[in-house]
C-alpha positions as CSV (number, residue, x, y, z in Angstrom):
1,M,6.1,18.7,11.6
2,F,2.4,18.3,10.6
3,L,1.7,15.1,12.7
4,D,2.1,14.2,16.3
5,D,4.8,11.9,17.4
6,K,2.7,9.1,18.9
7,G,0.8,7.8,16.1
8,H,-2.6,9.3,17.1
9,H,-3.5,11.0,13.8
10,S,-3.4,10.0,10.2
11,T,-2.2,12.5,7.8
12,P,-5.2,14.4,6.2
13,A,-5.7,14.6,2.3
14,S,-5.2,18.3,2.5
15,V,-1.5,17.8,3.3
16,F,-0.8,15.8,0.1
17,D,-3.0,18.1,-2.0
18,R,-0.7,21.1,-0.9
19,L,2.4,19.0,-1.7
20,Y,1.1,18.0,-5.2
21,Q,-0.1,21.6,-6.0
22,K,3.4,22.8,-5.3
23,N,5.2,20.0,-7.1
24,A,3.6,17.3,-9.3
25,D,6.2,14.8,-8.3
26,P,7.4,15.8,-4.7
27,W,9.1,12.5,-4.2
28,N,10.8,12.3,-7.6
29,Y,8.9,9.0,-8.4
30,T,9.4,9.6,-12.1
31,T,13.2,10.5,-12.0
32,S,14.8,8.7,-8.9
33,R,16.8,5.7,-9.7
34,Y,16.0,4.3,-6.2
35,E,12.2,4.6,-6.8
36,Q,12.4,3.1,-10.2
37,T,14.5,0.2,-9.0
38,K,12.1,-0.3,-6.1
39,Y,9.1,-0.5,-8.4
40,R,10.8,-3.1,-10.5
41,I,11.9,-5.3,-7.4
42,S,8.3,-5.0,-6.1
43,L,6.8,-6.2,-9.4
44,A,9.4,-9.0,-9.6
45,A,8.5,-10.1,-6.0
46,L,4.9,-11.0,-7.3
47,F,4.7,-14.8,-7.7
48,K,1.8,-14.7,-10.2
49,E,2.4,-13.5,-13.8
50,R,-1.2,-12.0,-13.9
51,Y,-3.9,-11.1,-11.4
52,A,-7.6,-11.0,-12.3
53,S,-8.5,-8.1,-9.9
54,A,-6.0,-5.8,-8.1
55,L,-6.3,-3.0,-5.6
56,E,-3.5,-0.3,-5.2
57,I,-3.8,1.7,-2.1
58,G,-2.1,5.1,-2.4
59,C,-1.4,5.3,-6.1
60,S,-0.1,8.9,-5.9
61,I,0.6,10.1,-9.4
62,G,0.4,6.6,-10.9
63,V,3.9,5.7,-11.6
64,M,3.6,2.3,-9.9
65,T,0.1,2.0,-11.4
66,N,1.2,2.4,-14.9
67,M,3.8,-0.5,-14.4
68,L,1.3,-2.7,-12.4
69,A,-1.4,-2.4,-15.1
70,S,0.3,-4.8,-17.4
71,R,0.0,-7.6,-14.8
72,C,-3.7,-7.1,-14.1
73,D,-6.9,-7.7,-15.9
74,A,-8.6,-5.1,-13.7
75,L,-6.8,-2.7,-11.4
76,L,-8.4,-0.1,-9.0
77,A,-5.9,2.5,-8.0
78,V,-7.0,4.7,-5.0
79,D,-5.6,7.7,-3.3
80,H,-7.1,10.4,-1.0
81,S,-5.6,13.3,-2.8
82,Q,-7.7,14.4,-5.7
83,V,-4.7,16.3,-7.1
84,A,-2.5,13.3,-7.2
85,L,-5.2,11.3,-8.9
86,E,-5.6,13.7,-11.7
87,H,-1.9,13.1,-12.6
88,A,-2.5,9.4,-12.2
89,R,-5.4,9.3,-14.6
90,E,-3.4,11.3,-17.2
91,R,-0.3,9.0,-16.8
92,C,-2.5,5.8,-17.2
93,K,-5.2,7.0,-19.7
94,R,-4.1,4.3,-22.3
95,H,-5.0,1.5,-19.9
96,E,-8.7,1.0,-20.2
97,H,-8.9,-1.7,-17.5
98,V,-7.5,0.7,-14.7
99,A,-10.0,2.7,-12.8
100,F,-9.4,5.4,-10.1
101,A,-11.1,6.4,-7.0
102,C,-10.7,9.1,-4.4
103,L,-11.0,7.2,-1.1
104,S,-9.6,7.7,2.3
105,I,-8.7,4.2,3.2
106,P,-9.3,2.8,5.6
107,R,-12.3,4.9,6.5
108,E,-13.6,4.3,3.1
109,F,-12.9,1.0,1.4
110,P,-14.1,-0.7,-1.9
111,T,-16.5,-3.4,-1.6
112,N,-14.9,-5.9,-4.1
113,M,-12.5,-8.8,-3.4
114,Y,-9.1,-8.8,-4.8
115,D,-6.5,-11.4,-5.6
116,L,-3.8,-8.7,-5.3
117,I,-3.6,-5.7,-2.8
118,V,-0.6,-3.5,-2.9
119,L,0.1,-1.0,0.0
120,S,3.3,0.9,-0.8
121,E,4.7,4.0,1.0
122,V,1.2,4.5,2.6
123,G,0.8,2.7,5.9
124,Y,3.1,4.8,8.0
125,Y,0.9,7.9,7.3
126,W,-1.9,6.2,9.3
127,S,-2.6,6.5,12.9
128,R,-2.5,3.3,15.0
129,E,-6.2,3.2,14.9
130,D,-6.4,3.6,11.3
131,L,-3.7,0.9,10.9
132,A,-5.9,-1.6,12.8
133,L,-8.8,-0.8,10.6
134,A,-6.8,-1.1,7.4
135,H,-5.6,-4.6,8.8
136,T,-9.3,-5.7,9.0
137,A,-10.4,-4.2,5.9
138,I,-7.4,-5.6,3.7
139,T,-7.5,-9.1,5.1
140,G,-11.2,-9.1,4.7
141,H,-11.1,-8.1,1.0
142,L,-8.2,-10.4,0.0
143,S,-9.4,-13.5,-2.0
144,P,-8.4,-16.8,-0.9
145,Q,-4.9,-17.4,-2.1
146,G,-4.6,-13.8,-2.9
147,H,-1.5,-11.8,-2.4
148,L,-0.8,-8.7,-0.3
149,L,2.3,-6.7,-1.1
150,L,3.7,-4.3,1.6
151,V,6.6,-2.0,0.6
152,H,7.8,0.9,2.8
153,W,10.8,3.3,3.3
154,L,12.8,2.4,6.4
155,V,13.2,6.1,7.6
156,H,16.5,6.7,9.4
157,W,16.0,8.9,12.4
158,E,18.0,9.7,15.5
159,G,16.4,10.7,18.6
160,A,13.2,12.2,17.2
161,R,10.5,10.6,15.3
162,P,9.9,11.5,11.6
163,V,6.8,13.2,10.4
164,H,5.1,9.8,9.9
165,P,3.0,8.6,12.8
166,L,4.3,5.1,12.4
167,T,7.4,3.3,11.2
168,A,7.6,0.8,8.3
169,D,8.4,-1.9,10.8
170,E,5.2,-1.0,12.8
171,V,3.1,-1.2,9.7
172,H,4.5,-4.5,8.4
173,G,4.5,-6.0,11.9
174,K,0.8,-5.5,12.2
175,F,0.2,-8.0,9.2
176,F,2.3,-10.6,10.8
177,Q,-0.2,-10.7,13.8
178,A,-2.7,-13.6,13.9
179,C,-5.9,-13.1,12.0
180,D,-8.8,-15.0,10.5
181,P,-8.5,-15.7,7.6
182,P,-4.7,-16.1,8.2
183,L,-2.0,-14.3,6.1
184,T,1.1,-16.4,5.5
185,P,4.4,-14.4,4.9
186,V,6.1,-15.9,1.8
187,L,8.8,-13.3,1.1
188,H,10.7,-10.8,3.1
189,L,13.3,-8.3,1.8
190,R,15.3,-5.3,3.2
191,A,17.2,-3.5,0.6
192,E,19.3,-0.3,0.3
193,M,20.2,1.9,-2.6
194,D,21.5,5.5,-2.8
195,G,21.2,6.0,0.9
196,N,17.7,4.9,1.0
197,R,16.5,1.7,2.7
198,Y,13.2,0.0,2.3
199,R,11.4,-3.1,3.5
200,L,9.2,-5.4,1.4
201,D,6.9,-8.3,2.6
202,L,4.6,-10.5,0.4
203,F,1.8,-12.4,2.0
204,V,-0.7,-14.9,0.8
205,R,-4.1,-15.3,2.2
206,Q,-5.2,-18.8,3.3
207,E,-8.5,-20.3,3.4
208,A,-10.6,-19.2,6.5
209,R,-10.3,-21.5,9.4
210,E,-13.1,-23.9,10.0
211,F,-14.0,-24.7,13.6
212,P,-15.6,-28.1,14.3
213,N,-19.1,-28.0,15.9
214,S,-19.2,-28.5,19.7
215,T,-21.8,-29.2,22.2
216,V,-21.9,-28.0,25.8
């Protein structure tokens, strides 16, 4: 177990680099029927047919990126594993409108605004502190009426916590908390396939609240 069991530490990039060096596809993204179906359902959940500017957080080896590219005018895919990004760049090289960056989100975050942000199978690797930072950064960089898509595996464990610092429900629950500008949940799904369960939530960012002037 490479993390503590209380959500105090995020998973470092070096852990993922070692995984990808040993196996270019450690989670079988390219071959798993479950993963491929989950990707298709994730894309089908998006209400808009096309997005002007999208951010994918934790693109891994670019399997989802390659599918998402056809729905975006511009897509920035980020990961904090340089080894994974090398595979992602190669997989998506035909998509000239897809850019890649090695960033450790949320400690590093792009400066642009996006009308789609995708966070899939990443959030439960963060510490509680980093989840709070990510919540602020993501909501702050989501354009008005922009969509936030969260998708995470619902790990089944009995007694002991898994290697992830957080659970999917803890990650998704954070984005249901009040914030300004507010996020409105528009779709919730829990699905199971081949013994794996996952949770999907889609949010839309409303306009920032305007407070009336007051005098004392």
